[in-house]
Short mmCIF file of the C-alpha atoms (twelve columns), coordinates in Angstrom:
data_MODEL
# 
_entry.id   MODEL 
# 
loop_
_atom_site.group_PDB 
_atom_site.id 
_atom_site.type_symbol 
_atom_site.label_atom_id 
_atom_site.label_alt_id 
_atom_site.label_comp_id 
_atom_site.label_asym_id 
_atom_site.label_seq_id 
_atom_site.Cartn_x 
_atom_site.Cartn_y 
_atom_site.Cartn_z 
_atom_site.pdbx_PDB_model_num 
ATOM 1  C CA . MET A 1  30.845  -32.719 -79.141  1 
ATOM 2  C CA . LEU A 2  30.743  -35.626 -76.724  1 
ATOM 3  C CA . HIS A 3  31.425  -33.435 -73.698  1 
ATOM 4  C CA . ARG A 4  29.544  -30.248 -74.472  1 
ATOM 5  C CA . PRO A 5  26.231  -29.466 -72.763  1 
ATOM 6  C CA . LYS A 6  23.113  -30.829 -74.406  1 
ATOM 7  C CA . ASN A 7  21.496  -28.372 -76.799  1 
ATOM 8  C CA . HIS A 8  17.791  -29.052 -77.267  1 
ATOM 9  C CA . TYR A 9  17.382  -27.082 -80.489  1 
ATOM 10 C CA . PRO A 10 20.430  -25.832 -82.336  1 
ATOM 11 C CA . ALA A 11 19.555  -22.789 -84.412  1 
ATOM 12 C CA . THR A 12 21.350  -20.122 -86.333  1 
ATOM 13 C CA . HIS A 13 21.079  -16.500 -85.272  1 
ATOM 14 C CA . HIS A 14 22.284  -15.128 -88.577  1 
ATOM 15 C CA . PRO A 15 20.156  -12.293 -90.057  1 
ATOM 16 C CA . ASP A 16 20.211  -13.990 -93.470  1 
ATOM 17 C CA . TYR A 17 18.248  -16.914 -91.996  1 
ATOM 18 C CA . ASN A 18 15.695  -14.469 -90.588  1 
ATOM 19 C CA . ARG A 19 15.428  -12.663 -93.926  1 
ATOM 20 C CA . GLY A 20 14.878  -15.942 -95.761  1 
ATOM 21 C CA . LEU A 21 12.332  -17.030 -93.179  1 
ATOM 22 C CA . GLN A 22 10.437  -13.764 -93.575  1 
ATOM 23 C CA . ASP A 23 10.391  -14.270 -97.364  1 
ATOM 24 C CA . LEU A 24 9.098   -17.830 -96.981  1 
ATOM 25 C CA . ALA A 25 6.385   -16.676 -94.562  1 
ATOM 26 C CA . ARG A 26 5.303   -13.940 -96.977  1 
ATOM 27 C CA . ASP A 27 5.028   -16.539 -99.732  1 
ATOM 28 C CA . ALA A 28 3.100   -18.863 -97.411  1 
ATOM 29 C CA . LEU A 29 0.610   -16.122 -96.608  1 
ATOM 30 C CA . SER A 30 -0.098  -15.672 -100.311 1 
ATOM 31 C CA . ASP A 31 -1.919  -19.024 -100.115 1 
ATOM 32 C CA . PRO A 32 -5.598  -18.422 -99.229  1 
ATOM 33 C CA . ARG A 33 -5.696  -21.662 -97.198  1 
ATOM 34 C CA . VAL A 34 -2.873  -20.426 -94.984  1 
ATOM 35 C CA . ARG A 35 -4.475  -16.994 -94.597  1 
ATOM 36 C CA . THR A 36 -7.699  -18.720 -93.547  1 
ATOM 37 C CA . LEU A 37 -5.947  -20.718 -90.816  1 
ATOM 38 C CA . ALA A 38 -3.268  -18.265 -89.662  1 
ATOM 39 C CA . ASP A 39 -3.954  -14.935 -88.001  1 
ATOM 40 C CA . GLU A 40 -2.149  -12.686 -90.460  1 
ATOM 41 C CA . SER A 41 -2.465  -9.682  -88.127  1 
ATOM 42 C CA . MET A 42 -0.313  -11.556 -85.572  1 
ATOM 43 C CA . ILE A 43 2.312   -12.460 -88.175  1 
ATOM 44 C CA . LYS A 44 2.607   -9.195  -90.123  1 
ATOM 45 C CA . PRO A 45 4.649   -7.290  -87.502  1 
ATOM 46 C CA . TYR A 46 7.345   -9.980  -87.684  1 
ATOM 47 C CA . LEU A 47 7.464   -9.723  -91.464  1 
ATOM 48 C CA . ASP A 48 8.234   -6.012  -91.110  1 
ATOM 49 C CA . THR A 49 10.845  -6.368  -88.348  1 
ATOM 50 C CA . PRO A 50 14.438  -5.845  -89.510  1 
ATOM 51 C CA . PRO A 51 15.983  -9.329  -89.803  1 
ATOM 52 C CA . ASP A 52 18.782  -8.536  -87.344  1 
ATOM 53 C CA . ARG A 53 16.187  -7.566  -84.693  1 
ATOM 54 C CA . LEU A 54 13.825  -10.534 -85.087  1 
ATOM 55 C CA . GLN A 55 13.504  -12.277 -81.724  1 
ATOM 56 C CA . TRP A 56 13.625  -16.045 -81.271  1 
ATOM 57 C CA . GLY A 57 9.946   -16.328 -80.300  1 
ATOM 58 C CA . HIS A 58 8.912   -14.295 -83.327  1 
ATOM 59 C CA . ARG A 59 10.910  -16.591 -85.556  1 
ATOM 60 C CA . LEU A 60 8.976   -19.535 -84.172  1 
ATOM 61 C CA . ARG A 61 5.713   -17.956 -85.280  1 
ATOM 62 C CA . LEU A 62 7.049   -17.405 -88.776  1 
ATOM 63 C CA . GLU A 63 8.369   -20.965 -88.885  1 
ATOM 64 C CA . ARG A 64 4.923   -22.320 -87.938  1 
ATOM 65 C CA . VAL A 65 3.345   -20.406 -90.835  1 
ATOM 66 C CA . VAL A 66 5.898   -21.892 -93.221  1 
ATOM 67 C CA . ASP A 67 5.359   -25.358 -91.697  1 
ATOM 68 C CA . LEU A 68 1.608   -25.009 -92.167  1 
ATOM 69 C CA . ALA A 69 2.016   -24.033 -95.821  1 
ATOM 70 C CA . LEU A 70 4.330   -26.968 -96.477  1 
ATOM 71 C CA . TRP A 71 1.989   -29.384 -94.699  1 
ATOM 72 C CA . LEU A 72 -1.024  -28.141 -96.658  1 
ATOM 73 C CA . ASP A 73 0.905   -28.396 -99.920  1 
ATOM 74 C CA . HIS A 74 2.149   -31.901 -99.158  1 
ATOM 75 C CA . HIS A 75 -1.038  -33.458 -97.760  1 
ATOM 76 C CA . ARG A 76 -3.611  -31.400 -99.687  1 
ATOM 77 C CA . PRO A 77 -6.421  -31.811 -97.149  1 
ATOM 78 C CA . GLU A 78 -9.912  -30.681 -98.026  1 
ATOM 79 C CA . LEU A 79 -10.770 -27.776 -95.758  1 
ATOM 80 C CA . ALA A 80 -14.329 -26.962 -94.835  1 
ATOM 81 C CA . LEU A 81 -14.431 -23.936 -92.582  1 
# 
């Protein structure tokens, strides 16, 4: 570990992670606050992609939706849109 090249963001590429991430993003989008703030039409194609074919950049979008849902749940801000 001391002599290996620096890795800026270690991540798994296992399809089970992708499947779980897709499930979490689906759950996140069931929250009306998340649907108000996230463009569901941009996320939906990645929810329907087979987990073993989900690209890294698509995963990032799903992760941001999950992050947003967790942040909203934790901080409970009052939204006025």
